[in-house]
Backbone as XML, in Angstrom:
<?xml version="1.0"?>
<chain id="A" units="angstrom">
  <residue number="1" name="MET">
    <atom name="N" x="109.711" y="87.014" z="163.712"/>
    <atom name="CA" x="110.026" y="85.985" z="162.743"/>
    <atom name="C" x="109.042" y="84.813" z="162.859"/>
  </residue>
  <residue number="2" name="LYS">
    <atom name="N" x="108.678" y="84.438" z="164.100"/>
    <atom name="CA" x="107.731" y="83.346" z="164.290"/>
    <atom name="C" x="106.371" y="83.709" z="163.706"/>
  </residue>
  <residue number="3" name="LYS">
    <atom name="N" x="105.987" y="84.973" z="163.862"/>
    <atom name="CA" x="104.679" y="85.394" z="163.359"/>
    <atom name="C" x="104.627" y="85.302" z="161.835"/>
  </residue>
  <residue number="4" name="ILE">
    <atom name="N" x="105.695" y="85.645" z="161.164"/>
    <atom name="CA" x="105.740" y="85.558" z="159.701"/>
    <atom name="C" x="105.668" y="84.094" z="159.260"/>
  </residue>
  <residue number="5" name="PHE">
    <atom name="N" x="106.375" y="83.218" z="159.982"/>
    <atom name="CA" x="106.342" y="81.784" z="159.676"/>
    <atom name="C" x="104.914" y="81.258" z="159.793"/>
  </residue>
  <residue number="6" name="TRP">
    <atom name="N" x="104.242" y="81.558" z="160.905"/>
    <atom name="CA" x="102.899" y="81.055" z="161.129"/>
    <atom name="C" x="101.894" y="81.695" z="160.170"/>
  </residue>
  <residue number="7" name="LEU">
    <atom name="N" x="102.128" y="82.933" z="159.782"/>
    <atom name="CA" x="101.283" y="83.574" z="158.780"/>
    <atom name="C" x="101.414" y="82.828" z="157.444"/>
  </residue>
  <residue number="8" name="GLY">
    <atom name="N" x="102.627" y="82.505" z="157.054"/>
    <atom name="CA" x="102.870" y="81.746" z="155.822"/>
    <atom name="C" x="102.238" y="80.366" z="155.882"/>
  </residue>
  <residue number="9" name="MET">
    <atom name="N" x="102.348" y="79.702" z="157.041"/>
    <atom name="CA" x="101.738" y="78.376" z="157.208"/>
    <atom name="C" x="100.218" y="78.470" z="157.085"/>
  </residue>
  <residue number="10" name="GLY">
    <atom name="N" x="99.630" y="79.496" z="157.669"/>
    <atom name="CA" x="98.180" y="79.681" z="157.593"/>
    <atom name="C" x="97.710" y="79.915" z="156.170"/>
  </residue>
  <residue number="11" name="ILE">
    <atom name="N" x="98.456" y="80.719" z="155.435"/>
    <atom name="CA" x="98.102" y="80.979" z="154.036"/>
    <atom name="C" x="98.209" y="79.700" z="153.212"/>
  </residue>
  <residue number="12" name="ALA">
    <atom name="N" x="99.276" y="78.940" z="153.431"/>
    <atom name="CA" x="99.469" y="77.692" z="152.682"/>
    <atom name="C" x="98.366" y="76.687" z="153.007"/>
  </residue>
  <residue number="13" name="ILE">
    <atom name="N" x="98.044" y="76.526" z="154.282"/>
    <atom name="CA" x="96.996" y="75.583" z="154.680"/>
    <atom name="C" x="95.647" y="76.041" z="154.131"/>
  </residue>
  <residue number="14" name="GLY">
    <atom name="N" x="95.393" y="77.336" z="154.161"/>
    <atom name="CA" x="94.145" y="77.865" z="153.610"/>
    <atom name="C" x="94.027" y="77.606" z="152.119"/>
  </residue>
  <residue number="15" name="ALA">
    <atom name="N" x="95.114" y="77.798" z="151.394"/>
    <atom name="CA" x="95.100" y="77.557" z="149.948"/>
    <atom name="C" x="94.853" y="76.085" z="149.646"/>
  </residue>
  <residue number="16" name="ILE">
    <atom name="N" x="95.490" y="75.212" z="150.406"/>
    <atom name="CA" x="95.292" y="73.768" z="150.205"/>
    <atom name="C" x="93.850" y="73.388" z="150.518"/>
  </residue>
  <residue number="17" name="ALA">
    <atom name="N" x="93.299" y="73.948" z="151.594"/>
    <atom name="CA" x="91.917" y="73.643" z="151.966"/>
    <atom name="C" x="90.945" y="74.103" z="150.881"/>
  </residue>
  <residue number="18" name="VAL">
    <atom name="N" x="91.162" y="75.287" z="150.339"/>
    <atom name="CA" x="90.282" y="75.792" z="149.276"/>
    <atom name="C" x="90.362" y="74.889" z="148.053"/>
  </residue>
  <residue number="19" name="ARG">
    <atom name="N" x="91.548" y="74.436" z="147.715"/>
    <atom name="CA" x="91.712" y="73.537" z="146.563"/>
    <atom name="C" x="90.990" y="72.216" z="146.769"/>
  </residue>
  <residue number="20" name="LYS">
    <atom name="N" x="91.121" y="71.647" z="147.972"/>
    <atom name="CA" x="90.467" y="70.364" z="148.263"/>
    <atom name="C" x="88.948" y="70.509" z="148.227"/>
  </residue>
  <residue number="21" name="VAL">
    <atom name="N" x="88.429" y="71.599" z="148.773"/>
    <atom name="CA" x="86.984" y="71.820" z="148.759"/>
    <atom name="C" x="86.489" y="71.981" z="147.325"/>
  </residue>
  <residue number="22" name="THR">
    <atom name="N" x="87.224" y="72.690" z="146.504"/>
    <atom name="CA" x="86.849" y="72.876" z="145.101"/>
    <atom name="C" x="86.850" y="71.538" z="144.358"/>
  </residue>
  <residue number="23" name="GLN">
    <atom name="N" x="87.855" y="70.706" z="144.621"/>
    <atom name="CA" x="87.914" y="69.387" z="143.980"/>
    <atom name="C" x="86.751" y="68.516" z="144.435"/>
  </residue>
  <residue number="24" name="ALA">
    <atom name="N" x="86.440" y="68.545" z="145.738"/>
    <atom name="CA" x="85.341" y="67.732" z="146.264"/>
    <atom name="C" x="84.010" y="68.186" z="145.677"/>
  </residue>
  <residue number="25" name="ARG">
    <atom name="N" x="83.820" y="69.483" z="145.552"/>
    <atom name="CA" x="82.583" y="70.010" z="144.984"/>
    <atom name="C" x="82.454" y="69.590" z="143.518"/>
  </residue>
  <residue number="26" name="GLY">
    <atom name="N" x="83.552" y="69.609" z="142.788"/>
    <atom name="CA" x="83.521" y="69.189" z="141.388"/>
    <atom name="C" x="83.246" y="67.705" z="141.243"/>
  </residue>
  <residue number="27" name="ALA">
    <atom name="N" x="83.752" y="66.912" z="142.180"/>
    <atom name="CA" x="83.542" y="65.463" z="142.118"/>
    <atom name="C" x="82.109" y="65.097" z="142.469"/>
  </residue>
  <residue number="28" name="LEU">
    <atom name="N" x="81.453" y="65.913" z="143.289"/>
    <atom name="CA" x="80.093" y="65.599" z="143.713"/>
    <atom name="C" x="79.032" y="66.158" z="142.772"/>
  </residue>
  <residue number="29" name="GLY">
    <atom name="N" x="79.409" y="66.989" z="141.843"/>
    <atom name="CA" x="78.454" y="67.569" z="140.898"/>
    <atom name="C" x="78.087" y="66.576" z="139.813"/>
  </residue>
  <residue number="30" name="PRO">
    <atom name="N" x="77.175" y="66.960" z="138.943"/>
    <atom name="CA" x="76.735" y="66.064" z="137.863"/>
    <atom name="C" x="77.868" y="65.619" z="136.945"/>
  </residue>
  <residue number="31" name="ALA">
    <atom name="N" x="78.774" y="66.535" z="136.628"/>
    <atom name="CA" x="79.886" y="66.163" z="135.740"/>
    <atom name="C" x="80.801" y="65.155" z="136.423"/>
  </residue>
  <residue number="32" name="GLY">
    <atom name="N" x="81.067" y="65.369" z="137.699"/>
    <atom name="CA" x="81.915" y="64.435" z="138.440"/>
    <atom name="C" x="81.266" y="63.071" z="138.577"/>
  </residue>
  <residue number="33" name="LEU">
    <atom name="N" x="79.954" y="63.066" z="138.800"/>
    <atom name="CA" x="79.231" y="61.803" z="138.911"/>
    <atom name="C" x="79.240" y="61.060" z="137.580"/>
  </residue>
  <residue number="34" name="ASN">
    <atom name="N" x="79.019" y="61.780" z="136.491"/>
    <atom name="CA" x="79.074" y="61.153" z="135.161"/>
    <atom name="C" x="80.450" y="60.572" z="134.883"/>
  </residue>
  <residue number="35" name="ARG">
    <atom name="N" x="81.483" y="61.299" z="135.264"/>
    <atom name="CA" x="82.852" y="60.829" z="135.051"/>
    <atom name="C" x="83.108" y="59.557" z="135.865"/>
  </residue>
  <residue number="36" name="ALA">
    <atom name="N" x="82.642" y="59.538" z="137.125"/>
    <atom name="CA" x="82.851" y="58.369" z="137.980"/>
    <atom name="C" x="82.110" y="57.151" z="137.434"/>
  </residue>
  <residue number="37" name="VAL">
    <atom name="N" x="80.879" y="57.351" z="136.984"/>
    <atom name="CA" x="80.096" y="56.238" z="136.427"/>
    <atom name="C" x="80.736" y="55.734" z="135.136"/>
  </residue>
  <residue number="38" name="GLY">
    <atom name="N" x="81.229" y="56.640" z="134.319"/>
    <atom name="CA" x="81.904" y="56.240" z="133.081"/>
    <atom name="C" x="83.153" y="55.429" z="133.351"/>
  </residue>
  <residue number="39" name="GLN">
    <atom name="N" x="83.934" y="55.846" z="134.353"/>
    <atom name="CA" x="85.144" y="55.101" z="134.702"/>
    <atom name="C" x="84.789" y="53.726" z="135.243"/>
  </residue>
  <residue number="40" name="LEU">
    <atom name="N" x="83.730" y="53.648" z="136.062"/>
    <atom name="CA" x="83.298" y="52.358" z="136.596"/>
    <atom name="C" x="82.835" y="51.444" z="135.466"/>
  </residue>
  <residue number="41" name="SER">
    <atom name="N" x="82.082" y="51.987" z="134.533"/>
    <atom name="CA" x="81.607" y="51.207" z="133.388"/>
    <atom name="C" x="82.775" y="50.682" z="132.559"/>
  </residue>
  <residue number="42" name="ASP">
    <atom name="N" x="83.750" y="51.538" z="132.307"/>
    <atom name="CA" x="84.931" y="51.109" z="131.551"/>
    <atom name="C" x="85.676" y="50.006" z="132.284"/>
  </residue>
  <residue number="43" name="SER">
    <atom name="N" x="85.798" y="50.130" z="133.602"/>
    <atom name="CA" x="86.494" y="49.113" z="134.389"/>
    <atom name="C" x="85.768" y="47.778" z="134.317"/>
  </residue>
  <residue number="44" name="ILE">
    <atom name="N" x="84.437" y="47.817" z="134.401"/>
    <atom name="CA" x="83.653" y="46.581" z="134.333"/>
    <atom name="C" x="83.802" y="45.928" z="132.960"/>
  </residue>
  <residue number="45" name="HIS">
    <atom name="N" x="83.755" y="46.722" z="131.906"/>
    <atom name="CA" x="83.918" y="46.175" z="130.549"/>
    <atom name="C" x="85.315" y="45.580" z="130.363"/>
  </residue>
  <residue number="46" name="ASN">
    <atom name="N" x="86.330" y="46.251" z="130.864"/>
    <atom name="CA" x="87.694" y="45.724" z="130.751"/>
    <atom name="C" x="87.833" y="44.417" z="131.515"/>
  </residue>
  <residue number="47" name="PHE">
    <atom name="N" x="87.224" y="44.336" z="132.707"/>
    <atom name="CA" x="87.274" y="43.108" z="133.491"/>
    <atom name="C" x="86.565" y="41.975" z="132.757"/>
  </residue>
  <residue number="48" name="ALA">
    <atom name="N" x="85.387" y="42.259" z="132.208"/>
    <atom name="CA" x="84.637" y="41.230" z="131.483"/>
    <atom name="C" x="85.417" y="40.747" z="130.262"/>
  </residue>
  <residue number="49" name="ASP">
    <atom name="N" x="86.061" y="41.650" z="129.558"/>
    <atom name="CA" x="86.876" y="41.258" z="128.403"/>
    <atom name="C" x="88.036" y="40.366" z="128.829"/>
  </residue>
  <residue number="50" name="ALA">
    <atom name="N" x="88.673" y="40.697" z="129.947"/>
    <atom name="CA" x="89.786" y="39.885" z="130.443"/>
    <atom name="C" x="89.302" y="38.498" z="130.852"/>
  </residue>
  <residue number="51" name="VAL">
    <atom name="N" x="88.119" y="38.421" z="131.471"/>
    <atom name="CA" x="87.562" y="37.122" z="131.870"/>
    <atom name="C" x="87.240" y="36.289" z="130.633"/>
  </residue>
  <residue number="52" name="ARG">
    <atom name="N" x="86.617" y="36.906" z="129.627"/>
    <atom name="CA" x="86.297" y="36.170" z="128.393"/>
    <atom name="C" x="87.555" y="35.648" z="127.709"/>
  </residue>
  <residue number="53" name="GLU">
    <atom name="N" x="88.581" y="36.477" z="127.673"/>
    <atom name="CA" x="89.841" y="36.063" z="127.051"/>
    <atom name="C" x="90.456" y="34.893" z="127.816"/>
  </residue>
  <residue number="54" name="GLY">
    <atom name="N" x="90.430" y="34.965" z="129.141"/>
    <atom name="CA" x="90.960" y="33.875" z="129.956"/>
    <atom name="C" x="90.159" y="32.595" z="129.783"/>
  </residue>
  <residue number="55" name="MET">
    <atom name="N" x="88.826" y="32.733" z="129.699"/>
    <atom name="CA" x="87.984" y="31.552" z="129.499"/>
    <atom name="C" x="88.281" y="30.900" z="128.162"/>
  </residue>
  <residue number="56" name="SER">
    <atom name="N" x="88.432" y="31.704" z="127.136"/>
    <atom name="CA" x="88.719" y="31.177" z="125.803"/>
    <atom name="C" x="90.062" y="30.456" z="125.784"/>
  </residue>
  <residue number="57" name="GLU">
    <atom name="N" x="91.046" y="31.070" z="126.424"/>
    <atom name="CA" x="92.376" y="30.450" z="126.478"/>
    <atom name="C" x="92.326" y="29.131" z="127.240"/>
  </residue>
  <residue number="58" name="ARG">
    <atom name="N" x="91.618" y="29.127" z="128.370"/>
    <atom name="CA" x="91.522" y="27.909" z="129.180"/>
    <atom name="C" x="90.741" y="26.831" z="128.437"/>
  </residue>
  <residue number="59" name="GLU">
    <atom name="N" x="89.690" y="27.221" z="127.729"/>
    <atom name="CA" x="88.921" y="26.252" z="126.957"/>
    <atom name="C" x="89.791" y="25.613" z="125.881"/>
  </residue>
  <residue number="60" name="GLY">
    <atom name="N" x="90.635" y="26.405" z="125.234"/>
    <atom name="CA" x="91.555" y="25.864" z="124.235"/>
    <atom name="C" x="92.539" y="24.886" z="124.851"/>
  </residue>
  <residue number="61" name="ASP">
    <atom name="N" x="93.042" y="25.230" z="126.047"/>
    <atom name="CA" x="93.957" y="24.319" z="126.740"/>
    <atom name="C" x="93.268" y="22.999" z="127.067"/>
  </residue>
  <residue number="62" name="LEU">
    <atom name="N" x="92.041" y="23.082" z="127.576"/>
    <atom name="CA" x="91.312" y="21.868" z="127.940"/>
    <atom name="C" x="90.957" y="21.038" z="126.706"/>
  </residue>
  <residue number="63" name="ARG">
    <atom name="N" x="90.537" y="21.710" z="125.636"/>
    <atom name="CA" x="90.215" y="20.977" z="124.406"/>
    <atom name="C" x="91.448" y="20.261" z="123.865"/>
  </residue>
  <residue number="64" name="GLY">
    <atom name="N" x="92.589" y="20.927" z="123.919"/>
    <atom name="CA" x="93.825" y="20.306" z="123.458"/>
    <atom name="C" x="94.224" y="19.125" z="124.331"/>
  </residue>
  <residue number="65" name="ALA">
    <atom name="N" x="94.062" y="19.269" z="125.647"/>
    <atom name="CA" x="94.427" y="18.196" z="126.572"/>
    <atom name="C" x="93.506" y="16.990" z="126.422"/>
  </residue>
  <residue number="66" name="LEU">
    <atom name="N" x="92.243" y="17.223" z="126.100"/>
    <atom name="CA" x="91.291" y="16.124" z="125.961"/>
    <atom name="C" x="91.200" y="15.591" z="124.536"/>
  </residue>
  <residue number="67" name="GLY">
    <atom name="N" x="91.890" y="16.229" z="123.615"/>
    <atom name="CA" x="91.878" y="15.778" z="122.232"/>
    <atom name="C" x="90.588" y="16.112" z="121.507"/>
  </residue>
  <residue number="68" name="LEU">
    <atom name="N" x="89.873" y="17.104" z="121.943"/>
    <atom name="CA" x="88.607" y="17.467" z="121.307"/>
    <atom name="C" x="88.801" y="18.309" z="120.061"/>
  </residue>
  <residue number="69" name="ASP">
    <atom name="N" x="89.986" y="18.857" z="119.866"/>
    <atom name="CA" x="90.235" y="19.668" z="118.678"/>
    <atom name="C" x="90.288" y="18.818" z="117.417"/>
  </residue>
  <residue number="70" name="SER">
    <atom name="N" x="90.610" y="17.527" z="117.562"/>
    <atom name="CA" x="90.730" y="16.668" z="116.393"/>
    <atom name="C" x="89.378" y="16.110" z="115.948"/>
  </residue>
  <residue number="71" name="VAL">
    <atom name="N" x="88.321" y="16.270" z="116.741"/>
    <atom name="CA" x="86.995" y="15.764" z="116.397"/>
    <atom name="C" x="86.350" y="16.721" z="115.401"/>
  </residue>
  <residue number="72" name="ASP">
    <atom name="N" x="85.717" y="16.140" z="114.375"/>
    <atom name="CA" x="85.041" y="16.945" z="113.365"/>
    <atom name="C" x="83.734" y="17.481" z="113.949"/>
  </residue>
  <residue number="73" name="PRO">
    <atom name="N" x="83.577" y="18.793" z="114.066"/>
    <atom name="CA" x="82.360" y="19.332" z="114.672"/>
    <atom name="C" x="81.105" y="19.043" z="113.853"/>
  </residue>
  <residue number="74" name="ALA">
    <atom name="N" x="81.221" y="18.840" z="112.536"/>
    <atom name="CA" x="80.052" y="18.550" z="111.703"/>
    <atom name="C" x="79.514" y="17.153" z="111.989"/>
  </residue>
  <residue number="75" name="ALA">
    <atom name="N" x="80.386" y="16.232" z="112.384"/>
    <atom name="CA" x="79.949" y="14.867" z="112.669"/>
    <atom name="C" x="79.262" y="14.779" z="114.021"/>
  </residue>
  <residue number="76" name="SER">
    <atom name="N" x="79.535" y="15.687" z="114.877"/>
    <atom name="CA" x="78.942" y="15.685" z="116.207"/>
    <atom name="C" x="77.528" y="16.243" z="116.134"/>
  </residue>
  <residue number="77" name="THR">
    <atom name="N" x="76.599" y="15.605" z="116.845"/>
    <atom name="CA" x="75.215" y="16.078" z="116.845"/>
    <atom name="C" x="75.009" y="17.160" z="117.886"/>
  </residue>
  <residue number="78" name="GLY">
    <atom name="N" x="75.915" y="17.268" z="118.832"/>
    <atom name="CA" x="75.770" y="18.273" z="119.871"/>
    <atom name="C" x="74.851" y="17.836" z="120.986"/>
  </residue>
  <residue number="79" name="ARG">
    <atom name="N" x="74.418" y="16.565" z="120.949"/>
    <atom name="CA" x="73.531" y="16.063" z="121.992"/>
    <atom name="C" x="74.277" y="15.040" z="122.824"/>
  </residue>
  <residue number="80" name="ARG">
    <atom name="N" x="73.898" y="14.966" z="124.063"/>
    <atom name="CA" x="74.516" y="13.997" z="124.968"/>
    <atom name="C" x="73.749" y="12.683" z="124.912"/>
  </residue>
  <residue number="81" name="ALA">
    <atom name="N" x="74.470" y="11.613" z="125.196"/>
    <atom name="CA" x="73.830" y="10.304" z="125.228"/>
    <atom name="C" x="72.956" y="10.213" z="126.473"/>
  </residue>
  <residue number="82" name="ALA">
    <atom name="N" x="71.851" y="9.503" z="126.364"/>
    <atom name="CA" x="70.949" y="9.341" z="127.497"/>
    <atom name="C" x="71.600" y="8.460" z="128.544"/>
  </residue>
  <residue number="83" name="VAL">
    <atom name="N" x="71.412" y="8.838" z="129.785"/>
    <atom name="CA" x="71.958" y="8.072" z="130.897"/>
    <atom name="C" x="70.793" y="7.382" z="131.582"/>
  </residue>
  <residue number="84" name="GLY">
    <atom name="N" x="70.912" y="6.091" z="131.774"/>
    <atom name="CA" x="69.857" y="5.359" z="132.454"/>
    <atom name="C" x="69.042" y="4.540" z="131.466"/>
  </residue>
  <residue number="85" name="PRO">
    <atom name="N" x="68.099" y="3.779" z="132.001"/>
    <atom name="CA" x="67.296" y="2.914" z="131.124"/>
    <atom name="C" x="66.330" y="3.725" z="130.266"/>
  </residue>
  <residue number="86" name="SER">
    <atom name="N" x="66.114" y="3.223" z="129.105"/>
    <atom name="CA" x="65.194" y="3.850" z="128.169"/>
    <atom name="C" x="63.812" y="3.251" z="128.362"/>
  </residue>
  <residue number="87" name="ILE">
    <atom name="N" x="62.778" y="4.066" z="128.426"/>
    <atom name="CA" x="61.426" y="3.542" z="128.682"/>
    <atom name="C" x="60.627" y="3.496" z="127.411"/>
  </residue>
</chain>
């Protein structure tokens, strides 16, 4: 009975090992590498989009808090006043 148990365990472990090796080989091949790079690219784009959205939201909060939303953008020249003595 013990021999049958250990035979079954060996077969199960062997099957799992073959599956893991097959998965690792597929992940290291060109298709697996392309898939990994594509997922990384998608993650970076999603992160950048989330950062842009957060920046826009925060900018709106700051503009509202400083009262800059009520200023007419056409009247503004977009230039800063000179600091210091004029020569």
